[in-house]
C-alpha positions as CSV (number, residue, x, y, z in Angstrom):
1,M,-13.0,8.8,19.2
2,R,-13.4,10.9,16.1
3,V,-10.7,10.2,13.5
4,G,-10.1,12.2,10.4
5,I,-8.3,10.1,7.7
6,F,-6.7,12.3,5.1
7,T,-5.5,10.6,1.9
8,D,-4.5,11.6,-1.7
9,T,-5.8,8.3,-3.1
10,Y,-9.0,6.5,-2.4
11,L,-11.4,4.0,-3.9
12,P,-12.0,3.1,-6.7
13,D,-8.2,3.7,-7.2
14,C,-6.5,0.3,-7.2
15,N,-3.5,0.5,-4.8
16,G,-2.6,-0.6,-1.3
17,V,-3.1,2.9,0.2
18,A,-6.7,3.2,-1.1
19,A,-7.5,-0.3,0.2
20,A,-5.8,0.3,3.6
21,V,-7.6,3.5,4.4
22,S,-11.0,2.2,3.3
23,A,-10.5,-0.9,5.5
24,L,-9.3,1.1,8.4
25,A,-12.4,3.5,8.3
26,R,-14.8,0.5,8.1
27,E,-13.2,-1.3,11.0
28,L,-13.0,1.9,13.2
29,T,-16.7,2.4,12.5
30,A,-17.5,-1.3,13.3
31,I,-15.9,-1.0,16.7
32,G,-17.7,2.1,17.7
33,H,-15.5,5.0,16.6
34,H,-16.4,7.8,14.2
35,A,-14.2,7.8,11.1
36,S,-14.2,10.3,8.2
37,I,-12.2,9.9,5.0
38,I,-11.1,13.1,3.3
39,A,-9.9,12.5,-0.3
40,P,-9.6,14.4,-3.6
41,E,-12.6,14.6,-5.8
42,G,-12.3,12.8,-9.1
43,G,-14.4,12.0,-12.1
44,H,-15.5,8.9,-10.4
45,S,-15.5,9.6,-6.7
46,F,-16.5,6.6,-4.6
47,N,-19.9,7.1,-2.9
48,E,-20.7,3.7,-1.6
49,N,-22.1,4.0,1.9
50,F,-19.8,2.1,4.3
51,G,-21.3,3.8,7.4
52,F,-18.6,6.5,7.7
53,N,-18.2,10.0,6.3
54,Q,-16.5,10.6,3.0
55,I,-15.6,14.2,2.2
56,Y,-14.2,15.1,-1.2
57,L,-12.0,18.1,-1.8
58,P,-12.3,19.9,-5.2
59,A,-9.5,18.8,-7.4
60,F,-8.2,18.8,-11.0
61,R,-6.3,15.9,-12.5
62,H,-2.9,16.0,-14.0
63,K,-1.3,12.9,-15.5
64,R,-4.0,10.9,-13.8
65,I,-2.9,12.4,-10.4
66,P,-5.7,14.3,-8.5
67,L,-4.4,17.6,-7.2
68,P,-6.8,19.1,-4.6
69,L,-7.4,22.9,-4.7
70,C,-6.7,23.4,-1.0
71,W,-3.8,25.9,-1.0
72,S,-5.8,28.8,0.3
73,A,-7.1,29.4,3.8
74,L,-9.6,27.0,5.4
75,G,-12.6,28.7,4.1
76,S,-14.4,26.5,1.5
77,P,-17.7,24.7,2.3
78,E,-15.8,21.4,2.4
79,S,-13.2,22.9,4.8
80,K,-15.9,24.2,7.1
81,R,-17.4,20.7,7.3
82,I,-14.0,19.2,8.1
83,V,-13.2,21.8,10.8
84,D,-16.7,21.4,12.3
85,S,-16.3,17.6,12.5
86,Q,-14.7,17.9,16.0
87,F,-12.0,15.4,15.3
88,D,-9.9,14.1,18.2
89,I,-7.0,13.1,16.0
90,I,-6.0,13.3,12.3
91,H,-4.3,10.5,10.5
92,A,-2.6,11.5,7.2
93,H,-1.8,8.6,4.9
94,S,0.1,10.5,2.1
95,L,2.6,13.2,1.6
96,G,0.6,14.9,-1.1
97,P,-1.8,17.9,-1.0
98,V,-4.5,16.2,1.0
99,G,-2.0,14.8,3.5
100,V,-0.5,18.3,4.0
101,Y,-4.0,19.7,4.3
102,G,-4.6,17.3,7.1
103,A,-1.5,18.6,8.9
104,R,-2.9,22.1,8.5
105,V,-6.3,21.1,9.9
106,A,-4.6,19.4,12.9
107,H,-2.6,22.5,13.6
108,R,-5.6,24.7,13.4
109,L,-7.6,22.5,15.7
110,N,-4.7,21.9,18.1
111,I,-5.1,18.1,17.9
112,P,-2.5,15.3,17.3
113,L,-1.4,14.5,13.8
114,V,-0.4,10.9,12.9
115,M,1.4,10.2,9.6
116,T,1.7,6.8,8.0
117,I,4.3,6.5,5.2
118,H,2.8,3.8,3.0
119,T,4.8,4.4,-0.1
120,D,8.6,4.5,-0.7
121,V,8.4,7.8,-2.5
122,L,12.2,8.1,-2.8
123,A,12.2,4.8,-4.8
124,Y,9.2,5.7,-6.9
125,V,10.4,9.2,-7.9
126,T,12.6,7.7,-10.7
127,H,9.6,5.8,-12.2
128,Y,7.0,8.6,-11.9
129,R,8.3,11.9,-13.2
130,I,5.5,14.4,-13.1
131,T,6.4,17.1,-15.6
132,A,9.2,19.3,-14.2
133,G,7.0,22.4,-14.7
134,L,4.5,21.0,-12.1
135,A,6.6,18.9,-9.8
136,T,9.0,21.6,-8.5
137,P,6.4,24.2,-7.6
138,L,4.2,21.5,-6.1
139,K,6.9,20.3,-3.7
140,H,7.8,23.9,-2.8
141,I,4.1,24.8,-2.1
142,L,3.7,21.8,0.2
143,L,7.0,22.6,1.9
144,Y,5.9,26.2,2.4
145,Q,2.6,25.1,4.0
146,L,4.2,22.6,6.3
147,R,7.0,24.9,7.5
148,K,4.3,27.5,8.6
149,L,3.3,24.9,11.2
150,L,6.7,24.4,12.7
151,E,8.6,26.2,15.4
152,T,11.9,27.9,14.6
153,A,14.0,25.1,16.3
154,E,12.1,22.4,14.3
155,L,12.7,24.2,11.0
156,Q,16.4,23.9,11.2
157,S,16.3,20.1,11.2
158,T,14.2,20.0,8.0
159,R,16.8,21.8,5.9
160,G,19.1,20.1,3.4
161,G,18.6,17.4,0.8
162,L,16.2,17.2,-2.1
163,P,12.8,18.9,-1.8
164,L,11.1,15.5,-1.4
165,E,13.5,14.6,1.5
166,Q,12.7,17.9,3.1
167,L,9.0,17.3,2.7
168,I,9.3,14.0,4.6
169,R,11.3,15.8,7.4
170,C,8.8,18.6,7.6
171,F,5.8,16.2,7.8
172,A,7.5,14.2,10.5
173,A,8.4,17.3,12.5
174,A,4.7,18.4,12.3
175,S,3.5,14.9,13.5
176,A,3.0,13.6,17.0
177,C,3.7,10.1,15.6
178,V,5.1,8.6,12.4
179,I,3.9,5.1,11.6
180,M,5.8,2.8,9.3
181,P,4.1,-0.4,7.9
182,T,7.3,-2.5,8.3
183,E,10.8,-2.5,9.7
184,K,12.1,-2.2,6.2
185,T,10.5,1.2,5.8
186,A,11.4,2.3,9.3
187,R,15.1,1.5,8.7
188,K,15.2,3.2,5.3
189,L,13.5,6.5,6.4
190,A,14.7,6.7,10.1
191,D,17.1,9.5,9.3
192,Y,14.2,11.6,8.1
193,I,12.1,11.2,11.2
194,G,14.3,13.2,13.6
195,N,12.9,13.3,17.2
196,S,9.4,12.4,16.3
197,R,7.8,9.3,17.8
198,L,8.2,6.3,15.5
199,E,5.9,3.2,15.5
200,V,6.0,0.2,13.3
201,C,2.4,-1.0,12.7
202,P,1.6,-2.9,9.5
203,S,-1.7,-2.2,7.9
204,G,-4.4,-4.7,8.7
205,V,-5.7,-6.9,5.9
206,E,-9.3,-8.1,5.7
207,L,-9.0,-11.9,5.1
208,P,-12.1,-14.0,4.5
209,R,-12.8,-17.5,5.8
210,R,-11.5,-19.7,3.0
211,E,-14.5,-22.0,3.1
212,L,-16.7,-19.0,2.0
213,Y,-15.1,-19.2,-1.4
214,G,-15.3,-23.0,-1.7
215,Y,-11.5,-23.1,-1.1
216,Q,-10.1,-26.4,-2.2
217,R,-6.5,-26.7,-3.5
218,R,-6.6,-28.6,-6.8
219,S,-4.2,-31.5,-7.3
220,R,-0.8,-30.5,-8.7
221,M,1.8,-31.5,-11.2
222,Q,-0.8,-32.2,-13.9
223,G,-0.8,-30.0,-16.9
224,V,-0.2,-26.3,-16.8
225,I,1.6,-24.6,-13.9
226,R,-0.4,-21.6,-12.8
227,L,1.4,-18.5,-11.5
228,L,-0.4,-15.5,-10.0
229,Y,0.6,-11.9,-9.6
230,V,-1.8,-9.3,-8.0
231,G,-1.1,-5.6,-8.2
232,R,-0.3,-2.8,-10.6
233,I,1.2,-4.0,-13.8
234,T,4.1,-1.5,-14.0
235,A,7.9,-1.4,-14.4
236,E,8.6,-0.4,-10.8
237,K,6.8,-3.5,-9.6
238,G,9.3,-5.7,-11.4
239,I,7.0,-6.9,-14.2
240,P,9.6,-6.7,-17.0
241,M,11.9,-9.0,-14.9
242,L,9.0,-11.4,-14.2
243,L,8.1,-11.6,-17.9
244,G,11.7,-12.3,-18.8
245,S,11.7,-15.2,-16.3
246,I,8.5,-16.6,-17.9
247,D,10.2,-16.5,-21.3
248,D,13.1,-18.4,-19.8
249,L,10.9,-21.1,-18.3
250,V,8.8,-21.5,-21.4
251,A,12.0,-21.9,-23.5
252,R,13.0,-24.7,-21.2
253,G,9.8,-26.6,-21.8
254,Y,7.6,-25.6,-18.8
255,N,3.9,-25.1,-19.5
256,I,3.4,-21.8,-17.7
257,E,0.3,-19.7,-17.3
258,L,0.9,-16.4,-15.5
259,T,-2.2,-14.5,-14.4
260,L,-1.7,-10.8,-13.9
261,A,-4.6,-9.3,-11.9
262,G,-4.4,-5.6,-11.7
263,P,-4.5,-2.3,-13.7
264,I,-2.3,-1.6,-16.7
265,S,-2.3,1.7,-18.6
266,V,-3.3,1.5,-22.2
267,H,-0.3,3.7,-22.9
268,S,2.2,1.4,-21.1
269,A,5.2,0.1,-23.1
270,L,4.6,-3.2,-21.2
271,L,1.6,-3.9,-23.4
272,R,3.9,-4.4,-26.4
273,R,5.9,-6.8,-24.3
274,L,2.8,-8.7,-23.1
275,R,1.0,-9.2,-26.4
276,P,3.0,-12.2,-27.7
277,L,2.8,-13.8,-24.3
278,V,-1.0,-13.3,-24.2
279,R,-1.4,-14.7,-27.7
280,S,0.6,-17.8,-26.7
281,G,-1.5,-18.4,-23.6
282,N,1.4,-18.0,-21.3
283,V,0.0,-14.8,-19.8
284,R,-3.6,-13.9,-18.8
285,L,-4.7,-10.3,-18.1
286,V,-7.8,-10.4,-16.0
287,G,-7.9,-6.7,-14.9
288,I,-8.8,-5.4,-11.5
289,L,-10.5,-8.0,-9.3
290,S,-11.9,-7.9,-5.8
291,G,-13.9,-10.1,-3.4
292,K,-14.9,-13.5,-4.6
293,D,-13.5,-13.0,-8.1
294,L,-10.1,-12.2,-6.7
295,W,-10.1,-15.1,-4.3
296,K,-11.0,-17.5,-7.1
297,Q,-7.7,-16.5,-8.7
298,Y,-5.8,-17.3,-5.5
299,R,-7.6,-20.6,-5.3
300,R,-6.7,-21.7,-8.8
301,A,-3.0,-20.7,-8.6
302,D,-0.1,-22.9,-7.7
303,I,2.5,-20.2,-7.0
304,F,2.3,-16.5,-6.1
305,V,5.0,-14.4,-7.6
306,F,6.0,-11.0,-6.2
307,P,8.9,-9.4,-8.2
308,S,8.7,-5.9,-6.5
309,T,11.4,-4.4,-4.4
310,T,9.7,-1.0,-4.0
311,D,6.7,-2.1,-1.8
312,T,6.7,-1.1,1.8
313,Q,4.4,-3.9,3.0
314,G,2.7,-5.7,0.1
315,L,-0.8,-6.3,1.2
316,V,-1.2,-9.0,-1.5
317,L,1.5,-11.0,0.3
318,H,-0.9,-11.3,3.2
319,E,-3.7,-12.5,0.9
320,A,-1.4,-15.0,-0.8
321,A,-0.1,-16.3,2.5
322,H,-3.7,-16.7,3.8
323,A,-4.6,-18.6,0.6
324,G,-1.8,-21.1,1.4
325,L,0.2,-20.4,-1.7
326,P,4.0,-20.7,-1.9
327,I,5.5,-17.3,-2.6
328,V,8.4,-16.5,-4.8
329,M,9.8,-13.1,-4.1
330,V,12.9,-10.9,-4.6
331,D,12.7,-8.5,-1.6
332,P,14.6,-9.9,1.4
333,L,13.0,-7.3,3.8
334,L,9.3,-8.0,3.2
335,T,9.1,-11.1,5.4
336,I,6.4,-10.5,8.0
337,V,4.1,-13.0,6.2
338,S,6.4,-14.5,3.7
339,K,9.2,-16.4,5.4
340,P,12.0,-18.0,3.3
341,G,12.2,-21.6,4.3
342,L,8.6,-21.8,5.4
343,N,6.2,-20.5,2.8
344,A,8.5,-18.4,0.6
345,I,11.5,-18.8,-1.7
346,L,13.7,-15.8,-2.0
347,S,15.5,-14.9,-5.3
348,E,18.0,-12.3,-6.3
349,P,16.3,-9.6,-8.4
350,S,17.3,-10.8,-11.9
351,V,15.6,-12.7,-14.7
352,A,17.8,-15.8,-14.4
353,N,17.6,-16.0,-10.6
354,L,13.8,-15.4,-10.5
355,A,13.3,-18.1,-13.1
356,A,15.5,-20.5,-11.1
357,A,13.5,-19.7,-7.9
358,I,10.2,-20.4,-9.7
359,E,11.6,-23.6,-11.1
360,L,12.7,-24.7,-7.7
361,T,9.2,-24.0,-6.3
362,I,7.6,-25.9,-9.2
363,N,9.7,-28.9,-8.4
364,K,8.5,-28.8,-4.8
365,L,4.8,-28.8,-5.7
366,S,4.7,-32.6,-5.9
367,D,5.7,-32.9,-2.2
368,S,2.4,-33.0,-0.3
369,R,4.1,-32.6,3.1
370,W,5.9,-29.4,1.9
371,R,2.6,-28.0,0.5
372,E,0.8,-28.7,3.8
373,M,3.6,-26.9,5.7
374,V,3.4,-23.9,3.3
375,D,-0.4,-23.8,3.7
376,A,-0.3,-23.9,7.5
377,A,2.6,-21.4,7.9
378,G,0.9,-18.9,5.5
379,M,-2.4,-19.0,7.3
380,R,-0.7,-18.6,10.7
381,L,1.5,-15.7,9.6
382,A,-1.3,-13.8,7.9
383,S,-3.7,-14.2,10.8
384,Q,-1.3,-12.3,13.0
385,Y,-2.0,-9.1,11.0
386,S,-5.7,-9.2,10.6
387,L,-7.7,-6.0,10.2
388,S,-9.2,-6.2,13.6
389,T,-5.9,-6.8,15.4
390,Q,-4.0,-4.0,13.6
391,T,-6.9,-1.5,14.1
392,L,-6.8,-2.1,17.8
393,K,-3.1,-1.4,17.8
394,L,-3.8,1.9,16.0
395,T,-6.6,2.9,18.4
396,S,-4.2,2.3,21.3
397,I,-1.7,4.7,19.7
398,Y,-4.4,7.2,19.0
399,G,-5.6,7.1,22.6
400,Q,-2.1,7.6,24.0
401,L,-1.5,10.6,21.7
402,I,-4.9,12.2,22.5
403,N,-4.3,11.9,26.3
404,E,-0.8,13.3,26.0
405,S,-2.2,16.2,24.0
406,K,-4.8,16.9,26.6
407,D,-2.3,16.8,29.4
408,H,0.0,19.1,27.5
409,S,-2.9,21.6,27.0
410,A,-4.0,21.5,30.6
């Protein structure tokens, strides 16, 4: 089948959505389907050849956010190439301009539209305030474009609430199926989905064979205790709380080294908070890592820490579980690969409680039987959501929707 994947973020952007759509396109291509990624053009568009089409829409950037110029009719050269691609189904992975553009293309071609909600946009809106002069008209433009695709009866159900809430409702109403990565997201956003078909299907994660990276857990309880966090280094990810817990543990005599692997803005207020911890050796900033370099960090760590409550799935939890690391986390709803009592310890989201959970985990590291249980449980849980397994689940959903669309048109 021919699948159009529409996304407002793509490689080399460092986030879970960009990683998920790239992996999905590669796996669809590997199993014989035709995948195309449609993404906004940027100053550093990603042109590596993975064997699938990559179509970039002209865009300008505001506050590091790419805003595609696709408000007008489907008449640009890029649009003609998209329409001529003969897609069987369109899968939108964002609620932004490119995602809405995908909905318009699906409507024009009379083919099914699938939407995956990867991001808890309602939780993030308090952390990312695009200037009011841009945000309000942007939302209303997207709403206007989506509402043109809906029937009169469908429009009534999309009214009420904030523009962002209306946007979710409109997108769901225009979709043949809405996919959520976890039950957590499904429960939170169920009221916005209406009568649309809802499926819970976690994004698949590409996990290497550990022996490829010389995987060998080092002996523990000797010297420094190495913690690892992978992801964006931002306030909404709980980093200030994590740093506070490190201060607490260091003050109580623990020799802690926290590695933060991910991007951080040079303008971030967190940099001032991090500088003394970096100078003391309690924090290492290693930047954005991938492949072998990233897995080396998993291999050298003792504990994986995940202080976020805003993630909808947390792909790095899959990686940490696969690496056999004990996970300290604060979100009780992200438990598909991190099970408290097996390979995870759950904390209340506060500095004192997170520090106590890390301390409890440190004290368990000397128990070899516990570490073996964590290792085995993590590998087993992570393997259940491999890229190949989850892509096959998605293609099954695609196939059902395509067949239903053909039957409806007949």
